[in-house]
C-alpha positions as CSV (number, residue, x, y, z in Angstrom):
1,M,-30.4,49.2,53.5
2,I,-31.2,48.2,49.8
3,I,-28.2,48.5,47.4
4,V,-29.0,48.7,43.6
5,W,-26.4,47.7,41.0
6,D,-28.1,49.0,37.9
7,N,-27.4,48.1,34.3
8,F,-24.8,45.7,35.7
9,E,-24.0,44.0,32.3
10,S,-22.1,47.3,31.5
11,A,-19.9,47.0,34.6
12,E,-19.5,43.2,34.7
13,E,-17.6,43.0,31.4
14,N,-14.9,45.3,32.9
15,L,-14.5,43.3,36.2
16,T,-11.4,41.2,36.8
17,A,-11.7,37.7,38.3
18,E,-10.5,39.2,41.6
19,D,-13.2,41.8,41.5
20,R,-15.9,39.3,40.9
21,A,-14.6,37.1,43.8
22,E,-14.6,40.2,46.1
23,L,-18.3,41.0,45.2
24,G,-19.1,37.4,45.7
25,R,-17.6,37.4,49.2
26,F,-19.6,40.5,50.0
27,L,-22.9,38.9,48.9
28,D,-22.0,35.8,51.1
29,V,-21.4,38.0,54.1
30,I,-24.7,39.9,53.9
31,R,-26.7,36.7,53.2
32,G,-29.4,36.3,55.8
33,M,-29.2,39.9,57.0
34,R,-31.8,42.6,56.5
35,G,-29.8,44.4,53.8
36,K,-30.3,43.3,50.2
37,V,-28.7,43.9,46.8
38,I,-30.8,44.3,43.7
39,I,-28.9,43.7,40.5
40,T,-30.5,44.8,37.2
41,S,-28.9,43.2,34.1
42,R,-29.7,42.2,30.6
43,S,-27.4,39.2,31.0
44,R,-27.7,36.1,33.2
45,E,-24.7,37.0,35.3
46,E,-23.6,33.3,35.3
47,W,-20.5,34.2,37.5
48,L,-22.9,34.4,40.5
49,K,-23.3,31.2,42.5
50,P,-26.9,29.9,42.8
51,S,-26.8,30.7,46.5
52,Q,-25.9,34.3,45.7
53,R,-28.9,35.1,43.5
54,F,-32.6,34.8,43.2
55,E,-33.4,35.4,39.5
56,L,-36.5,37.4,38.6
57,P,-37.0,37.7,34.9
58,L,-38.9,40.8,33.9
59,R,-41.2,40.6,30.8
60,G,-43.5,43.2,29.3
61,L,-46.7,44.2,31.1
62,D,-49.3,41.5,30.9
63,G,-53.0,41.0,31.6
64,E,-54.8,43.8,33.4
65,E,-51.7,45.8,34.1
66,R,-51.1,46.1,30.3
67,W,-54.6,47.5,29.7
68,E,-54.3,49.9,32.8
69,Y,-51.1,51.4,31.2
70,C,-52.8,51.6,27.8
71,D,-55.7,53.4,29.5
72,A,-53.3,55.8,31.3
73,I,-51.6,56.7,27.9
74,L,-54.8,57.2,26.1
75,R,-56.5,59.1,28.9
76,E,-53.9,61.9,28.4
77,L,-55.0,62.3,24.8
78,G,-58.7,62.2,25.8
79,L,-59.2,58.8,24.2
80,K,-61.0,55.8,25.6
81,V,-59.9,52.2,25.5
82,N,-62.1,49.8,23.7
83,R,-61.0,46.3,24.8
84,N,-63.6,44.7,22.4
85,D,-61.8,46.1,19.4
86,P,-60.0,43.1,18.0
87,E,-57.6,45.3,16.1
88,L,-56.5,47.1,19.2
89,S,-56.0,43.8,21.0
90,K,-53.8,42.7,18.1
91,L,-51.8,45.9,18.4
92,M,-51.4,45.4,22.1
93,D,-50.1,41.9,21.5
94,Q,-47.7,43.2,19.0
95,L,-46.3,45.7,21.5
96,A,-45.9,42.8,23.9
97,G,-46.5,45.0,27.0
98,H,-43.2,46.9,26.7
99,P,-43.9,50.2,28.4
100,L,-41.6,52.3,26.2
101,A,-43.0,50.8,23.0
102,M,-46.5,51.4,24.3
103,R,-45.7,55.0,25.2
104,V,-44.2,55.5,21.7
105,V,-46.8,53.9,19.6
106,L,-50.2,54.1,21.3
107,P,-50.5,57.9,21.0
108,K,-50.7,57.4,17.2
109,L,-54.2,56.1,17.8
110,E,-55.2,59.8,17.9
111,Q,-54.5,60.0,14.1
112,M,-55.0,56.5,12.7
113,P,-56.8,53.2,13.5
114,A,-55.1,50.3,15.3
115,A,-55.0,48.1,12.1
116,K,-53.1,50.8,10.2
117,I,-50.6,51.2,13.1
118,S,-50.0,47.4,13.2
119,E,-49.4,47.3,9.4
120,A,-47.0,50.3,9.7
121,L,-45.1,48.6,12.5
122,R,-44.6,45.5,10.3
123,N,-43.8,47.0,7.0
124,N,-43.5,50.8,6.8
125,I,-42.5,52.5,10.1
126,A,-42.3,55.9,8.3
127,A,-46.1,55.9,8.0
128,L,-46.3,56.6,11.7
129,G,-44.6,60.0,11.2
130,L,-42.0,59.5,13.9
131,N,-40.0,62.7,14.8
132,E,-36.4,62.5,15.7
133,Q,-36.8,65.3,18.3
134,E,-39.7,63.4,20.0
135,E,-39.6,60.5,22.4
136,Q,-40.2,58.2,19.4
137,G,-37.1,59.4,17.7
138,R,-35.0,58.9,20.8
139,L,-36.2,55.3,21.0
140,F,-35.1,54.5,17.4
141,A,-31.9,56.4,18.0
142,T,-31.2,54.0,20.8
143,L,-31.8,51.1,18.5
144,R,-29.6,52.6,15.8
145,F,-26.8,53.2,18.4
146,V,-27.0,49.5,19.4
147,E,-26.7,48.3,15.8
148,Q,-23.8,50.7,15.1
149,G,-22.1,49.3,18.2
150,L,-22.0,45.8,16.8
151,P,-18.9,44.4,15.2
152,K,-18.9,45.1,11.4
153,N,-19.0,41.4,10.6
154,L,-22.3,41.0,12.6
155,R,-24.2,43.9,11.1
156,P,-25.2,42.2,7.8
157,L,-26.9,39.4,9.7
158,M,-29.4,42.0,11.1
159,S,-31.1,41.9,7.7
160,L,-32.2,38.3,8.4
161,V,-33.3,39.2,11.9
162,G,-35.5,42.0,10.5
163,L,-37.5,39.6,8.5
164,H,-38.9,37.9,11.6
165,E,-41.8,39.3,13.6
166,S,-41.8,38.3,17.3
167,Y,-39.5,35.3,17.8
168,V,-36.2,34.2,16.1
169,S,-34.4,30.9,16.2
170,P,-30.6,30.8,15.7
171,H,-31.1,27.4,14.0
172,L,-33.5,28.9,11.4
173,L,-31.2,31.9,11.0
174,E,-28.4,29.5,10.2
175,L,-30.4,27.7,7.5
176,M,-31.1,31.1,5.9
177,A,-27.6,32.4,6.3
178,K,-26.1,29.4,4.4
179,Q,-28.1,30.5,1.4
180,V,-26.9,34.0,1.4
181,D,-23.2,34.1,2.5
182,I,-21.1,31.2,3.5
183,G,-19.3,33.5,5.8
184,W,-22.4,33.9,7.9
185,T,-21.6,31.0,10.2
186,R,-23.4,29.7,13.4
187,P,-20.7,31.2,15.7
188,L,-21.4,34.6,14.2
189,I,-25.1,34.1,14.7
190,D,-24.6,33.1,18.3
191,R,-22.5,36.2,18.9
192,L,-25.1,38.4,17.3
193,M,-27.9,37.0,19.5
194,A,-25.7,37.4,22.6
195,A,-25.0,41.0,21.7
196,L,-28.7,41.7,21.1
197,A,-29.6,40.0,24.4
198,V,-27.2,42.2,26.4
199,A,-28.7,45.3,24.7
200,G,-32.2,44.1,25.8
201,L,-33.4,43.7,22.2
202,V,-33.9,40.0,22.4
203,R,-34.6,37.6,25.3
204,D,-33.7,34.0,25.5
205,I,-36.9,32.0,26.3
206,G,-35.3,28.6,26.1
207,S,-35.5,25.9,23.4
208,A,-33.0,27.8,21.3
209,T,-35.5,30.6,20.7
210,F,-35.4,34.3,21.4
211,E,-38.2,36.8,21.9
212,M,-37.6,40.1,20.1
213,H,-38.3,43.6,21.4
214,P,-41.6,44.6,19.7
215,L,-40.0,47.5,17.8
216,L,-36.8,45.8,16.7
217,T,-38.4,44.4,13.5
218,S,-40.0,47.8,12.9
219,Y,-36.7,49.6,13.2
220,L,-34.8,47.1,11.0
221,R,-37.5,47.3,8.3
222,S,-37.5,51.1,8.4
223,R,-34.0,51.1,6.9
224,G,-35.3,49.5,3.7
225,A,-36.2,46.1,2.4
226,A,-33.8,43.2,3.0
227,S,-31.9,42.1,-0.1
228,G,-33.4,39.7,-2.5
229,P,-31.2,36.8,-1.4
230,C,-32.2,37.3,2.2
231,Q,-35.9,37.4,1.3
232,R,-35.6,34.3,-0.8
233,A,-33.7,32.4,1.9
234,F,-36.4,33.5,4.5
235,V,-39.2,32.3,2.2
236,D,-37.5,29.0,1.5
237,V,-36.8,28.1,5.1
238,M,-40.2,29.2,6.4
239,G,-41.8,27.3,3.5
240,R,-40.0,24.1,4.3
241,L,-40.9,24.5,8.0
242,A,-44.5,25.0,7.1
243,N,-44.5,22.1,4.8
244,N,-43.2,19.9,7.6
245,L,-45.8,21.2,10.1
246,G,-48.8,21.0,7.7
247,P,-49.8,17.4,8.1
248,R,-49.2,17.2,11.8
249,E,-51.9,17.2,14.5
250,Y,-52.9,20.3,16.4
251,H,-50.9,19.5,19.6
252,E,-47.8,19.2,17.4
253,Q,-48.5,22.5,15.5
254,R,-49.6,24.7,18.4
255,V,-46.2,25.8,19.8
256,P,-44.4,26.3,16.4
257,F,-47.4,28.4,15.1
258,L,-47.4,30.4,18.3
259,L,-43.8,31.3,17.8
260,H,-43.6,31.6,14.0
261,G,-47.2,32.1,12.8
262,A,-46.6,35.8,12.0
263,D,-43.4,34.8,10.2
264,F,-45.4,32.3,8.0
265,H,-47.8,35.1,7.0
266,F,-45.0,37.5,6.2
267,A,-43.2,34.7,4.2
268,L,-46.5,34.1,2.3
269,Q,-46.6,37.8,1.3
270,L,-43.0,37.6,0.1
271,S,-43.6,34.4,-1.8
272,K,-46.2,36.1,-4.0
273,S,-43.9,39.1,-4.9
274,L,-41.0,36.7,-5.5
275,S,-43.2,34.3,-7.6
276,R,-42.2,31.3,-5.4
277,D,-45.2,29.1,-6.2
278,Q,-44.0,26.0,-4.3
279,D,-43.4,28.0,-1.1
280,F,-46.7,29.8,-1.6
281,A,-48.6,26.5,-1.7
282,A,-46.7,25.0,1.3
283,L,-47.3,28.1,3.4
284,T,-50.9,28.5,2.4
285,Q,-51.7,24.8,3.0
286,S,-50.0,24.8,6.4
287,L,-51.8,27.9,7.6
288,A,-55.1,26.6,6.4
289,H,-54.5,23.2,8.1
290,Y,-53.6,24.9,11.4
291,A,-56.7,27.1,11.2
292,Q,-58.7,24.0,10.6
293,N,-57.1,22.1,13.5
294,S,-57.6,25.0,15.9
295,R,-61.3,25.1,14.7
296,N,-61.1,28.5,13.1
297,F,-63.2,27.3,10.2
298,V,-63.8,30.7,8.6
299,E,-60.1,31.3,8.3
300,A,-59.5,27.8,7.1
301,S,-62.1,28.1,4.4
302,R,-60.7,31.5,3.3
303,V,-57.2,30.2,2.9
304,Y,-58.1,26.9,1.2
305,G,-60.3,28.8,-1.2
306,Q,-57.3,31.1,-1.9
307,L,-55.2,28.0,-2.5
308,A,-57.8,26.4,-4.9
309,Q,-57.8,29.7,-6.9
310,H,-54.0,29.6,-7.0
311,Y,-53.9,26.1,-8.5
312,A,-56.8,26.7,-10.9
313,A,-55.0,29.7,-12.4
314,R,-51.9,27.6,-13.0
315,E,-53.8,24.4,-14.0
316,G,-52.3,22.6,-11.1
317,L,-55.1,20.0,-10.9
318,E,-53.5,17.8,-8.3
319,G,-53.2,20.7,-5.8
320,E,-56.7,21.9,-6.8
321,A,-58.1,18.5,-5.8
322,T,-56.3,18.7,-2.5
323,A,-57.8,22.1,-1.8
324,Y,-61.3,20.9,-2.6
325,H,-60.8,17.9,-0.4
326,Q,-59.8,20.1,2.5
327,L,-62.8,22.4,1.9
328,G,-64.9,19.3,2.2
329,R,-63.2,18.4,5.5
330,I,-64.0,21.9,6.9
331,A,-67.7,21.7,5.8
332,E,-67.8,18.2,7.4
333,E,-66.4,19.6,10.7
334,Q,-69.2,22.1,10.6
335,R,-71.7,19.3,10.0
336,D,-72.7,20.8,6.7
337,F,-72.7,17.4,5.0
338,E,-74.3,18.4,1.7
339,T,-71.6,21.1,1.1
340,A,-68.9,18.6,2.2
341,R,-70.2,16.1,-0.3
342,E,-70.1,18.6,-3.2
343,W,-66.5,19.5,-2.4
344,Y,-65.5,15.9,-2.1
345,L,-67.0,15.0,-5.5
346,K,-65.2,17.9,-7.1
347,S,-62.0,16.6,-5.6
348,L,-62.7,13.0,-6.6
349,A,-63.5,13.9,-10.2
350,I,-60.0,15.5,-10.6
351,S,-58.2,12.7,-8.8
352,E,-59.8,10.0,-10.9
353,E,-59.2,11.9,-14.1
354,Q,-55.5,12.3,-13.1
355,G,-55.2,8.7,-12.1
356,N,-54.2,9.8,-8.5
357,L,-55.6,6.7,-6.8
358,Q,-54.2,7.4,-3.4
359,H,-55.9,10.8,-3.2
360,A,-59.1,9.2,-4.5
361,A,-58.9,6.6,-1.7
362,S,-58.7,9.4,0.9
363,T,-61.8,11.1,-0.7
364,Y,-63.8,7.9,-0.8
365,H,-63.0,7.4,2.8
366,Q,-64.4,10.8,3.7
367,L,-67.5,10.3,1.6
368,G,-68.0,7.2,3.7
369,V,-67.6,9.2,6.9
370,I,-70.2,11.8,6.0
371,A,-72.7,9.0,4.9
372,E,-72.1,7.3,8.4
373,E,-72.7,10.7,10.1
374,Q,-76.1,10.7,8.3
375,R,-76.7,7.1,9.4
376,D,-76.7,5.9,5.8
377,F,-74.6,2.9,6.6
378,E,-74.8,1.1,3.3
379,T,-73.4,4.1,1.4
380,A,-70.8,4.5,4.1
381,R,-69.7,0.9,3.7
382,Q,-69.4,1.3,-0.1
383,G,-67.2,4.4,0.3
384,Y,-65.0,2.7,2.8
385,L,-64.6,-0.5,0.8
386,K,-63.7,1.5,-2.3
387,S,-61.0,3.4,-0.3
388,L,-59.8,0.1,1.3
389,A,-59.4,-1.7,-2.1
390,I,-57.1,1.0,-3.3
391,S,-55.1,1.3,-0.1
392,E,-54.6,-2.5,0.2
393,K,-53.6,-2.8,-3.5
394,Q,-51.1,0.0,-3.2
395,G,-49.7,-1.3,0.1
396,D,-50.8,1.9,1.9
397,L,-51.0,0.4,5.4
398,H,-51.6,3.8,7.1
399,G,-54.6,4.5,4.8
400,A,-55.9,0.9,5.3
401,A,-55.7,1.3,9.1
402,M,-57.8,4.4,9.0
403,T,-60.5,2.7,7.0
404,Y,-60.5,-0.4,9.1
405,H,-61.1,1.9,12.0
406,Q,-64.1,3.6,10.3
407,L,-65.5,0.2,9.3
408,G,-65.3,-0.6,13.0
409,S,-67.1,2.6,13.8
410,S,-69.9,1.9,11.3
411,A,-70.4,-1.7,12.7
412,Q,-70.4,-0.2,16.2
413,E,-73.2,2.3,15.3
414,Q,-75.2,-0.7,14.1
415,Q,-74.7,-2.6,17.4
416,D,-72.6,-5.3,15.7
417,F,-69.9,-5.2,18.4
418,A,-68.2,-8.4,17.3
419,A,-67.5,-7.1,13.8
420,A,-66.6,-3.7,15.1
421,R,-64.0,-5.2,17.5
422,E,-62.4,-7.2,14.7
423,W,-62.1,-4.1,12.5
424,Y,-60.6,-2.1,15.3
425,L,-58.1,-4.8,16.2
426,K,-56.9,-5.0,12.5
427,S,-56.5,-1.1,12.6
428,L,-54.7,-1.2,15.9
429,A,-52.2,-3.9,14.8
430,I,-51.0,-1.6,12.0
431,K,-50.9,1.5,14.1
432,E,-48.9,-0.1,16.9
433,K,-46.5,-1.7,14.4
434,Q,-46.0,1.7,12.8
435,G,-45.6,3.5,16.0
436,N,-48.6,5.6,15.3
437,L,-49.5,6.5,18.9
438,H,-52.0,9.1,18.0
439,G,-54.0,6.7,15.8
440,A,-53.6,3.9,18.5
441,A,-55.1,6.2,21.1
442,S,-58.2,6.7,18.9
443,T,-58.7,3.0,18.5
444,Y,-58.1,2.3,22.2
445,H,-60.9,4.8,22.9
446,Q,-63.3,3.0,20.5
447,L,-62.5,-0.4,22.0
448,G,-63.4,1.2,25.3
449,R,-66.7,2.3,23.9
450,I,-67.5,-1.3,22.7
451,A,-66.6,-2.7,26.2
452,Q,-68.8,0.0,27.8
453,A,-71.7,-0.8,25.5
454,Q,-71.4,-4.4,26.7
455,R,-71.3,-3.2,30.3
456,D,-67.8,-4.5,30.8
457,F,-66.9,-1.3,32.7
458,E,-63.5,-2.5,34.0
459,A,-62.3,-3.4,30.5
460,A,-63.7,-0.1,29.1
461,R,-61.9,1.9,31.8
462,E,-58.6,0.1,30.9
463,W,-58.9,0.9,27.2
464,Y,-59.8,4.5,28.0
465,L,-56.9,5.0,30.3
466,K,-54.5,3.6,27.7
467,S,-55.9,6.1,25.2
468,L,-55.8,8.9,27.8
469,A,-52.1,8.3,28.7
470,I,-51.1,8.9,25.0
471,S,-53.4,11.9,24.5
472,E,-52.2,13.7,27.7
473,K,-48.5,12.9,27.1
474,H,-48.7,14.4,23.6
475,G,-51.0,17.3,24.5
476,N,-53.8,16.1,22.3
477,L,-56.6,17.8,24.2
478,H,-59.2,17.1,21.6
479,Y,-59.0,13.4,22.1
480,A,-58.4,13.7,25.8
481,A,-61.7,15.5,26.1
482,A,-63.6,12.7,24.4
483,T,-62.1,10.2,26.7
484,Y,-62.8,12.3,29.9
485,N,-66.4,12.3,28.7
486,Q,-66.6,8.5,28.4
487,L,-64.9,8.0,31.8
488,G,-67.7,10.2,33.2
489,I,-70.3,8.0,31.6
490,I,-68.8,4.9,33.2
491,A,-68.7,6.6,36.7
492,Q,-72.3,7.7,36.1
493,E,-73.4,4.2,35.2
494,Q,-71.8,2.9,38.5
495,R,-73.6,5.8,40.4
496,D,-70.4,7.5,41.4
497,F,-72.0,10.8,40.6
498,E,-69.2,13.1,42.0
499,T,-66.5,11.4,40.0
500,A,-68.7,11.5,36.9
501,R,-69.2,15.2,37.3
502,E,-65.5,15.8,37.6
503,W,-64.8,13.9,34.4
504,Y,-67.6,15.8,32.5
505,L,-66.3,19.2,33.6
506,K,-62.7,18.3,32.6
507,S,-64.0,17.4,29.2
508,L,-66.2,20.4,28.9
509,A,-63.4,22.8,29.8
510,I,-61.4,21.6,26.8
511,K,-64.3,21.5,24.4
512,E,-65.5,25.1,25.2
513,K,-62.0,26.4,25.0
514,Q,-61.4,24.9,21.6
515,G,-64.8,26.1,20.3
516,N,-66.0,22.5,19.9
517,A,-69.8,23.3,20.2
518,H,-71.0,20.0,18.9
519,G,-68.7,18.0,21.2
520,A,-69.7,20.3,24.1
521,A,-73.4,19.5,23.4
522,F,-72.8,15.8,24.3
523,T,-71.2,16.8,27.6
524,Y,-74.0,19.3,28.4
525,G,-76.4,16.4,27.8
526,Q,-74.5,14.1,30.2
527,L,-74.4,16.7,32.9
528,G,-78.2,17.1,32.4
529,L,-78.8,13.4,32.8
530,L,-76.5,13.3,35.8
531,A,-78.3,16.2,37.5
532,G,-81.6,14.4,36.8
533,L,-80.4,11.2,38.6
534,Q,-79.5,13.4,41.6
535,G,-83.0,14.9,41.7
536,L,-81.7,18.3,40.6
537,L,-84.3,18.8,37.9
538,E,-84.0,22.5,37.4
539,E,-80.2,22.1,36.9
540,S,-80.9,19.2,34.7
541,G,-83.2,21.3,32.5
542,R,-80.6,24.0,32.1
543,W,-77.9,21.6,31.0
544,L,-80.3,19.9,28.5
545,I,-81.3,23.2,27.0
546,R,-77.7,24.1,26.4
547,C,-77.3,20.7,24.8
548,L,-80.3,21.2,22.7
549,S,-79.3,24.6,21.5
550,N,-75.9,23.4,20.3
551,F,-77.4,20.4,18.5
552,L,-80.0,22.6,16.8
553,E,-77.1,25.0,15.6
554,A,-75.2,21.9,14.4
555,R,-78.3,20.6,12.5
556,D,-77.9,17.3,14.3
557,Q,-81.5,16.2,14.1
558,S,-81.2,12.8,15.6
559,N,-79.5,14.2,18.8
560,V,-82.0,17.1,18.8
561,E,-84.9,14.5,19.1
562,R,-83.0,12.5,21.7
563,T,-82.4,15.6,23.9
564,V,-86.0,16.8,23.6
565,R,-87.0,13.3,24.9
566,N,-84.7,13.6,27.8
567,F,-86.0,17.1,28.6
568,S,-89.6,15.8,28.5
569,E,-88.8,12.9,30.8
570,A,-87.2,15.4,33.3
571,Y,-90.4,17.5,33.1
572,Q,-92.6,14.5,33.7
573,Q,-90.6,13.6,36.9
574,A,-90.6,17.1,38.2
575,S,-92.7,18.6,40.9
576,V,-95.3,21.3,39.9
577,V,-92.9,24.0,41.1
578,D,-90.0,22.6,39.1
579,Q,-92.2,22.0,36.0
580,Q,-92.9,25.8,36.0
581,K,-89.2,26.5,36.2
582,L,-88.5,24.1,33.3
583,R,-91.2,25.8,31.2
584,I,-89.6,29.2,31.9
585,I,-86.1,27.8,31.0
586,W,-87.6,26.6,27.7
587,Q,-89.3,29.9,26.9
588,E,-86.1,31.9,27.7
589,A,-84.2,29.8,25.2
590,N,-86.7,30.8,22.4
591,L,-87.1,27.1,21.3
592,G,-90.7,27.4,20.2
593,P,-93.7,25.3,21.5
594,F,-93.0,23.4,24.7
595,P,-92.3,19.7,23.9
596,T,-95.4,18.4,25.6
597,E,-97.5,20.6,23.2
598,P,-98.2,19.9,19.4
599,N,-95.6,20.9,16.8
600,Q,-92.7,20.2,19.0
601,P,-89.3,20.8,17.3
């Protein structure tokens, strides 16, 4: 027999201690028997002993089941699901797989596009035309019933909750509440979250964060805009959080932006209407930096361009210089070095005019980097030394360490390994002293490359593993991928082909997931060389073609030429049958004349 105690949170609050003990004894008695008890509850039911329960948290529908339910709803209306529609995907994410929310909202696709529905859910629920007599109306009536059931001293706090999108943190609510009403204390906030959790409107996901029901924000905003003090407090706290996250690395930004990214965007909208320029700048810069770190360069360029216009309109030259500098970084990431140089020079002109030497040093450094990428080592050296002179004079050890590292990189590219090692060790000494683990990992990696170039594979492996330990611990997948690739090269040099392939594929999985096409090209190339060493010339050709295509797209001419040479060598070693296959692979890639013919690319 299966016994179901449904909506148990409603009963549990009325149970005496004796009642709970009696139910506990009953559960102990039937343990191990064929009969089972299923308890559905919105609370954790902490009174049950661990031996008396197996907790099964239920979230919204996810993955394929979410789309199947969407299809079932729309099929009743004679509509088809287009999974390739990015706006529909965003709407589905916004509804978070909650069946009732999906049943309420998705039928509106018959009258309006997904983007308009998403916007209405965020800001103007009335635009959906919900009817009190319909299922939609009953849903919002339920939410209204829950709110009205809250103690009166908790209800005003709902205005702050309604400013959030998908997740809410009691800590952040506390920071906002202090600015609105000193009576809105943390104990009140905790009582509110507990009440909403019991009602099923929020769910504790740990780390002092609650996931909100997808229509809770819509309902709260449907009552009218939050008060001015609430809006200002929300913008202030989200602006400060964004300002703190802005300069961090991607692995540090990822989770906070996953939880609060939508809140940052809403706060950005409010900062405009409230004329809060400082918060606008902090939010914009943080969103742009996150987009850049996550390799969404189109979005990063758009947001930094918006920031540059904002500062230009207000004659905020220092901020304008920062925006131009970051636009240069984005162009550099895309290997558009000429555009990057133009942005850097615009930034530098403002910094020097304003006497902002620290910012000028950063831009000289980046001008050195793009010159090095173009193998103009003398120009690179001049840029680095200008940057270093400022950093050392101002006592900026962090900036100096970065430039020491790049001087090491430049020396390494010119095969001057002794000089490179000296520069790297100077950089490393500062990074280790300052506790800059991320920077240290980068330098450990480069010291590994020097040892590898000198065929001291054991020393190289030790440096790489020191770097990798930091990258993996801190979730810095971008750096980890580079180190996996180098460990693969060492294994390949030692003819441990299976280990090499495993390292390469670990590296490639990260690079492809992060959209790092240029980095992936290097690993495609190594997999091509590895297959060639194993006599798998057709496989080698396919990897090398993928490598070549990415380098062509990145306009990396020196690596294009190197990859063509590698492909030609594979062709020369191949049998007549494999040579024919390699010709077909080249032709299918639309790369022009075959490399053994005139006018090769």
